[in-house]
N, C-alpha and C positions, 0 to 999 in steps of 0.2 A: 637869513631869509633868502638871500640870493642863491645859495646852493639848493635850497628846497625848490625854488622856481625853476632852476636848471633841471633838476631831477624830474619833477612832474611834467614840465614842458617837453623835454626830450622823450619821456615815456609816452605821452599822449601822441606826439608826432610819430614815433616809431610804431606804435600800435596802429595808428591810422594808415601808415604806409604799408605795413605788413598785411593789414586787412584788405587794402586795395589790390595788392599783387597776389593774393591767394587767401590764406587764412591768417587771422591775427596771431602773432607769435608773442604771447604774453611774457614768457620767461626771457626770451631774447631781448625783447623791448625793455624789460626791467633791468637786465644786465647792461645794455647799451646806455640806459639812462644813468645808472650808477657810475658807469665808466666815464660818461660825460661830466657828471658832477665831480668825480674825483679829479679829472683833468682840470676842471675849472678851479677847484680849491687848491690843487697843486700849484697852479700859476701864482696864487697868492703867496706861497712859500718862497718863490723866487722873485716876485715883484715887490713884496713888502717884508723882507727878512728881519728888518729892525723892529717893526711893529709886532710881527709874529713872535720874535724873541722876547718881547715884553710880556707876552702871555704866559711864559714859562717862569715859574718861581725862581728867584735868584739862587736858591740853594743848589740848582743844577748848573754845572759848569758847561761851557761851550754851547750856550743857548742858540746862537745863530747856526752853528753846525747841526744841532738837533733839528732846527727848522728846515734846513736844507735836506737832511736825511729823511725827515718825515715827508717832505715834498716828493722825494724820489720814491719812497714807499707808496705814496698815493698813485704815482705814475705807473709803477710796476703792478699795483693792484688793478688799476684801470685796464691794463693789458691782460693780466691774469684772469679776468672775468670772461675773456674770449677764448682762452686756450683750454680745450675740453678737459684734459687730465688735471688741470690746476683750478678749475672753477670752484670746487668745493673747499679746497684748502685755502684758496684766496678769500672765500667768504668767511671762513673761520678766522683767518688772520685779520680781516677787516673788522669783524665784530670785536675782537680783542683790541685792535687799534682804536676803534671808536670809544671803547671803555677807557683805554689808557689816556686818550686826549681830553676826556671829560674834565679831569681836575684842572687842566690848563685853561679850559673855557670858564670854569668856576672862578679860578684865580683872576683871569682877565676881566670878568664881570665885576668882581669885588674891587679891583683896582681901576675900573673904568677905562680899560685899555682900548684905544682906537687903533687897530692894526694898520689901517691905511695911512693915518697921519703920524703914527709912532708917538702918540701922546696919551694923556689921560682924560680925553674928552668923550669917551665911549658911553654906552647906554647905562652901564652900572648893573647892580644886582638884580633889578627887575627884568633884565634881559634873560635871566635864567628861567623865567616862567615859560619862555618860548624855546630857549636853547636846549634845555634838558629833554623835554618831550621830542624835540626835533632829532636829537641824538639817538633817543630810543627808537624813533621812527626809522632812522637810517639803519639801525641794527636789525630791526624787524624786516625791513626791505631786503637787506642782504641775506638774511636767513631764508626768506621766502623765495627769492629769485636765484640764489647761488648754492644754498645748502640743502634745502628741503627736497 
């Protein structure tokens, strides 16, 4: 829920600012908002690596390293959304990234992972009723603001 609040909040703020200084820049505002959201979620990779590693099924080796690498990917994508020649490829990579992390979110919900506490006191499987549509929303957002 927090990433969605960051995304929408930053989008509305940027849209308002660009409208005040000239004309509303919807695509720029959308990319700034996604960049802010990615920066926010990347912080979790570095602040809660143990809890984030619990989200990855045990069959994967080096789970903490995967968490750190995916955090770096999010930071690089946040930057890539502003570099004109890389916006579209960054969008494509982000959609693939969002698809690839969905199984980790499903696994984490099934195991009730609370990433901030690094325990199993999380919301559980019902969380997926929100998380899966949210993930699809992020993919549509990226498509609209970075690829289309």
